[in-house]
C-alpha positions in Angstrom: -29.0 -19.2 22.0 -26.2 -17.8 19.8 -22.7 -17.2 20.7 -21.6 -13.7 19.8 -18.3 -11.8 19.9 -18.7 -8.0 20.0 -15.7 -5.6 19.2 -15.8 -2.0 20.0 -13.1 0.4 18.7 -11.4 3.4 20.3 -14.0 6.0 19.3 -16.7 3.7 20.7 -15.2 3.7 24.1 -13.7 7.2 24.0 -15.2 8.4 27.3 -17.2 7.1 30.2 -20.5 8.0 28.5 -19.6 6.0 25.3 -18.5 3.2 27.5 -22.1 3.2 29.0 -23.4 3.1 25.5 -21.3 0.1 24.7 -22.5 -1.7 27.9 -26.1 -1.1 26.7 -25.5 -2.7 23.4 -23.9 -5.7 25.2 -26.9 -6.0 27.5 -29.1 -6.1 24.6 -27.5 -9.2 23.3 -27.4 -10.8 26.7 -31.1 -10.1 27.1 -31.8 -11.9 23.9 -30.4 -15.0 25.7 -27.0 -15.0 23.8 -23.7 -15.9 25.1 -21.4 -12.9 24.7 -17.7 -12.0 24.8 -16.6 -8.4 24.1 -13.3 -7.3 22.6 -12.4 -3.6 23.1 -9.7 -1.2 22.0 -7.8 1.5 24.1 -9.8 4.7 24.5 -9.4 7.0 21.4 -6.0 8.7 21.5 -4.6 6.6 24.3 -2.3 4.4 22.3 -0.7 7.4 20.5 -0.2 9.0 23.9 1.5 5.8 25.2 3.7 5.6 22.1 4.6 9.3 22.6 5.9 8.4 26.2 8.2 5.7 24.8 9.5 8.1 22.1 10.2 10.8 24.6 12.6 8.6 26.4 14.2 6.8 23.4 14.4 7.1 19.7 14.6 3.3 19.4 12.8 1.9 22.6 13.4 -1.8 23.4 10.5 -3.5 21.5 9.6 -5.7 24.5 9.3 -2.8 26.8 7.5 -0.8 24.1 4.7 -3.5 24.0 4.5 -3.5 27.7 3.7 0.2 27.7 1.3 0.5 24.7 -0.7 -2.7 25.7 -1.9 -1.0 28.9 -4.5 1.2 27.1 -6.8 -1.8 26.4 -6.3 -3.0 30.1 -7.9 0.3 31.3 -10.8 -0.1 28.9 -11.7 -3.7 29.8 -11.9 -2.8 33.5 -14.1 0.2 32.8 -16.4 -1.7 30.7 -16.7 -4.6 33.1 -17.6 -2.0 35.8 -20.2 -0.4 33.5 -21.8 -3.8 32.8 -22.0 -4.7 36.4 -23.7 -1.4 37.1 -26.5 -2.3 34.9 -27.0 -5.7 36.3 -24.9 -7.7 33.7 -22.5 -10.1 35.2 -19.0 -9.5 33.7 -15.3 -9.9 34.3 -12.3 -8.7 32.5 -9.5 -10.9 31.1 -6.1 -9.6 29.9 -4.4 -11.3 26.9 -1.9 -13.1 29.0 -4.5 -14.6 31.3 -6.6 -16.4 28.6 -3.9 -16.6 26.9 -3.9 -15.0 23.4 -0.7 -16.7 22.2 1.4 -14.9 19.6 4.8 -15.2 17.9 7.6 -13.1 19.2 7.6 -10.2 16.7 7.0 -7.3 19.0 4.7 -4.4 17.9 3.4 -6.6 15.0 2.9 -10.0 16.4 0.7 -12.6 14.8 -1.8 -14.7 16.7 -1.1 -18.4 17.0 -3.8 -19.4 19.2 -6.4 -18.3 21.8 -7.3 -20.0 25.0 -11.0 -20.4 25.4 -11.5 -22.5 28.6 -12.0 -19.4 30.9 -14.3 -17.6 28.6 -16.4 -20.7 28.0 -16.6 -21.2 31.7 -17.8 -17.5 32.1 -20.4 -18.0 29.3 -21.7 -21.2 31.0 -22.4 -19.2 34.1 -24.1 -16.4 32.2 -21.2 -14.0 32.6 -19.9 -11.7 29.9 -16.1 -12.0 29.2 -14.4 -8.6 28.4 -11.1 -9.1 26.6 -8.6 -6.6 25.3 -7.8 -6.4 21.6 -4.3 -5.7 20.2 -2.3 -7.5 22.8 -1.1 -11.0 23.5 1.8 -13.0 25.0 4.6 -15.1 23.8 5.4 -18.7 24.9 8.1 -17.3 27.2 5.7 -14.9 28.9 6.4 -11.6 27.1 3.6 -9.2 26.4 3.2 -8.5 22.6 1.0 -6.2 20.5 -0.4 -6.9 17.1 0.1 -3.6 15.3 -2.3 -0.9 14.2 -5.8 -2.3 13.7 -5.0 -5.4 15.7 -8.2 -5.3 17.8 -10.3 -6.4 14.8 -8.0 -9.3 14.4 -8.2 -10.1 18.1 -12.0 -10.2 17.7 -12.1 -12.4 14.7 -9.5 -14.8 16.3 -11.6 -15.0 19.4 -14.7 -15.6 17.5 -13.1 -18.5 15.5 -11.6 -20.0 18.6 -15.0 -20.0 20.3 -16.8 -21.2 17.2 -19.1 -18.1 17.6 -22.1 -17.6 15.3 -21.1 -14.0 14.5 -18.4 -11.4 15.2 -20.0 -8.0 15.4 -17.4 -5.1 14.7 -18.8 -1.9 16.0 -17.2 1.3 14.6 -17.9 4.9 13.6 -19.6 3.8 10.3 -22.8 1.9 10.0 -21.6 -0.7 7.4 -19.7 -1.2 4.1 -20.8 1.2 1.3 -20.3 1.0 -2.6 -18.0 3.9 -2.3 -16.8 6.5 0.3 -20.1 8.3 1.1 -18.2 11.4 2.2 -17.1 11.7 -1.6 -20.0 9.9 -3.5 -23.2 11.2 -2.1 -25.2 8.4 -4.0 -23.2 5.5 -2.3 -25.3 2.6 -1.0 -24.8 0.5 2.0 -24.3 -3.2 1.2 -26.4 -5.7 3.0 -23.8 -8.4 2.4 -20.3 -8.7 0.9 -18.1 -11.5 0.3 -14.7 -12.1 2.2 -12.8 -11.6 -1.1 -14.4 -8.3 -1.9 -13.9 -7.1 1.6 -10.3 -8.2 1.5 -9.7 -6.4 -1.6 -11.5 -3.2 -0.3 -9.5 -3.2 2.9 -6.3 -3.7 1.0 -7.2 -1.0 -1.6 -7.9 1.8 0.8 -11.3 1.2 2.6 -10.8 1.7 6.3 -13.8 -0.2 7.5 -12.1 -3.4 8.5 -8.5 -4.4 9.0 -7.0 -6.7 6.3 -5.7 -9.4 8.7 -9.1 -9.6 10.4 -10.8 -10.3 7.0 -8.2 -12.9 6.1 -8.8 -14.6 9.4 -12.5 -14.4 9.0 -12.3 -16.0 5.5 -9.8 -18.7 6.7 -12.1 -19.8 9.6 -15.5 -18.9 8.0 -16.4 -16.5 10.7 -19.3 -14.3 9.8 -18.4 -10.7 10.4 -20.9 -7.9 10.8 -20.0 -4.3 10.5 -22.2 -2.0 12.7 -22.4 1.5 14.0 -21.6 2.2 17.7 -23.8 5.3 17.6 -26.8 4.4 15.4 -29.2 1.5 15.8 -29.4 0.6 12.2 -28.7 -2.7 10.2 -25.0 -3.2 9.3 -23.2 -5.2 6.6 -22.4 -8.9 6.8 -19.0 -10.3 5.5 -19.8 -13.8 4.4 -18.8 -16.7 2.1 -19.8 -16.2 -1.5 -22.4 -19.0 -1.4 -24.3 -17.0 1.2 -25.1 -14.3 -1.5 -27.8 -15.6 -3.9 -26.7 -13.5 -6.9 -23.6 -11.4 -7.1 -23.5 -7.9 -8.5 -20.8 -7.6 -11.1 -19.2 -4.7 -9.3 -19.8 -4.2 -5.5 -17.8 -1.2 -4.9 -15.4 1.6 -5.9 -12.5 2.2 -3.6 -9.5 4.6 -3.6 -6.1 5.0 -1.8 -4.3 8.4 -1.5 -1.3 6.5 0.2 0.5 6.0 -3.2 3.6 7.4 -4.8 4.9 6.6 -8.3 8.5 5.9 -9.1 9.9 5.5 -12.6 13.4 4.3 -13.4 14.3 5.7 -16.9 16.5 3.7 -19.4 16.9 0.6 -17.4 19.0 -2.0 -19.1 16.6 -4.5 -20.7 18.2 -7.8 -19.7 17.5 -10.7 -17.4 18.0 -10.1 -13.6 17.5 -6.4 -13.7 14.0 -6.5 -12.0 15.4 -8.7 -9.3 18.3 -6.3 -8.8 15.8 -3.4 -8.5 13.2 -4.9 -6.1 15.6 -7.0 -4.1 17.0 -4.0 -2.2 13.6 -2.5 -1.8 12.3 -5.7 -0.2 15.4 -5.9 2.1 14.6 -2.4 3.2 11.0 -3.4 4.0 9.6 -1.2 1.3 6.4 -2.7 -0.2 6.0 -2.3 -3.9 2.5 -2.4 -5.3 1.7 -1.7 -9.0 4.3 -2.4 -11.5 4.6 -1.7 -15.3 7.6 -2.1 -17.6 7.4 -0.4 -21.0 8.1 -2.2 -24.3 11.8 -1.9 -25.2 12.0 -0.2 -28.6 15.7 -0.6 -29.2 16.1 -3.9 -27.3 18.7 -2.2 -25.1 16.9 -0.1 -22.4 13.3 0.4 -21.1 11.4 2.4 -18.5 10.2 0.7 -15.3 7.3 2.2 -13.2 6.1 1.1 -9.8 4.3 2.5 -6.7 5.1 2.5 -3.1 3.5 4.1 -0.1 4.0 7.9 0.1 5.8 7.5 3.4 8.3 5.2 1.8 9.0 7.2 -1.4 12.1 9.1 -0.2 13.6 6.0 1.4 12.9 4.0 -1.8 14.7 6.6 -3.9 17.6 6.5 -1.4 17.9 2.8 -1.8 17.7 2.9 -5.7 20.2 5.7 -5.8 22.6 3.7 -3.7 22.6 0.9 -6.1 22.3 3.0 -9.1 25.7 2.1 -10.5 25.0 -1.6 -10.4 21.5 -1.1 -11.9 22.7 1.1 -14.7 19.6 3.3 -15.1 19.8 6.9 -16.4 17.6 8.7 -13.8 14.7 8.4 -11.4 11.5 10.3 -11.7 9.0 10.4 -8.8 5.4 11.7 -8.2 3.7 11.7 -4.9 0.5 13.4 -6.3 -1.2 10.3 -7.5 -4.2 8.1 -6.3 -5.1 4.5 -6.9 -8.7 3.9 -7.9 -10.1 0.3 -7.9 -13.3 -1.4 -9.1 -14.1 -4.5 -7.1 -16.6 -7.3 -7.5 -16.7 -11.2 -7.6 -19.1 -10.9 -10.4 -16.2 -9.9 -12.7 -15.3 -13.6 -13.0 -18.3 -14.3 -15.1 -18.7 -10.9 -16.9 -16.5 -9.4 -19.6 -16.1 -5.7 -20.3 -15.6 -4.5 -16.7 -12.1 -3.1 -17.4 -13.2 -1.7 -20.7 -16.1 0.3 -19.0 -13.6 1.7 -16.4 -11.2 2.9 -19.1 -14.0 4.3 -21.3 -15.6 6.2 -18.4 -12.3 7.8 -17.3 -11.4 8.6 -20.8 -14.7 10.4 -21.3 -13.9 12.5 -18.2 -10.5 13.5 -19.6 -8.6 11.3 -16.8 -5.3 9.9 -17.9 -4.5 6.4 -16.6 -0.8 6.1 -15.6 -0.6 2.5 -14.4 -3.0 -0.4 -14.5 -3.1 -3.6 -12.3 -5.7 -6.4 -12.2 -6.7 -9.4 -10.3 -9.6 -11.9 -10.7 -12.0 -9.6 -8.9 -10.6 -6.1 -9.2 -9.2 -3.6 -11.7 -6.9 -0.8 -10.2 -5.6 2.3 -12.0 -3.2 5.1 -11.0 -4.4 8.6 -11.8 -3.4 12.2 -10.9 -4.8 13.0 -7.4 -6.7 16.0 -8.6 -9.1 13.8 -10.3 -10.0 11.6 -7.4 -13.5 12.8 -6.6 -14.5 13.0 -10.4 -13.2 9.5 -11.1 -15.0 8.0 -8.1 -18.3 9.5 -8.9 -18.2 8.9 -12.6 -17.4 5.2 -12.1 -20.0 4.7 -9.4 -22.6 5.9 -11.8 -21.2 4.0 -14.8 -21.4 0.7 -13.0 -25.0 1.3 -11.8 -24.2 1.7 -8.1 -25.9 5.0 -7.5 -28.7 4.9 -4.9 -32.2 5.5 -6.2 
């Protein structure tokens, strides 16, 4: 007997027929003799609708009441799935986040999970009953409902799996696994049988939409084996596991991209100690996340150019912040470009193989693609290029690293 946590996203429970399909998948695990808990999102579009209601009444709704409203979508789904399971002979009951409880901190709309009560679910499992739990929601120590932010249901599922010491957490979504590249762009992309937590974490943070970053972090921390599966096709998925579960690592496991990038360059910045802190401090205070950073060599020893990236949605606000502190910083002017994309090569095999970056740069050069910014980590190399070259770059790199399907 295995203990399994299954998670189904909004598209998977988008209407009664799809909820019946989910119930069938849950029953399949129960019929195998496994103990099962299910985590579900709100039905597709519901959370956006609920957010719209709050915005219609206030430009800045009370965060506590905002969470009360937007958390209700999942409550509808858990009740409907419990009914669907009961209708096909599977004993089931729904539990809200506060009933378990799923304890969080008090940061509304983006709360972090601090602990999950498992006594009730373990009692259900012992009686052969499926526990149906809402993702995305929790409760503070003083009894206020909280939500975890976008993608929080993945995090809820992995947290529950960790608390239950589950054998596996199955994340059902609208894709059938993790691919070496976006198959909508790279037709020869291959589905991976297994991928390490580190590679998945880099992929999720660099543009891949398969899993939420916080969920992968939690899986890695608690050694929860995560499986990505399709809600609509009965085909093998991809396992996210510890590195030692993969016998021999490929040098590169995938090519990712992110269009949510904008480049900002400060021209003729004084080349002196403390300037970088003076630039990035106000951005941090404005909750503007800075990603790639490059500083040019100062030829005259007096001024230099500093280039960095932010998300496209933050570009205008970042420029406002910088212009407001322009006199203090002493730069000449600001140049910006939202028409860029970040392309990344990822693989734990990079640790033991040289030449990965060289091949990336050479391949892009042969295709006439100019690299604007470079950043690296132990298992990834990222470059910023003009957005027009996205598809060409992805396909060329996928082929260059031998990732094309036969």
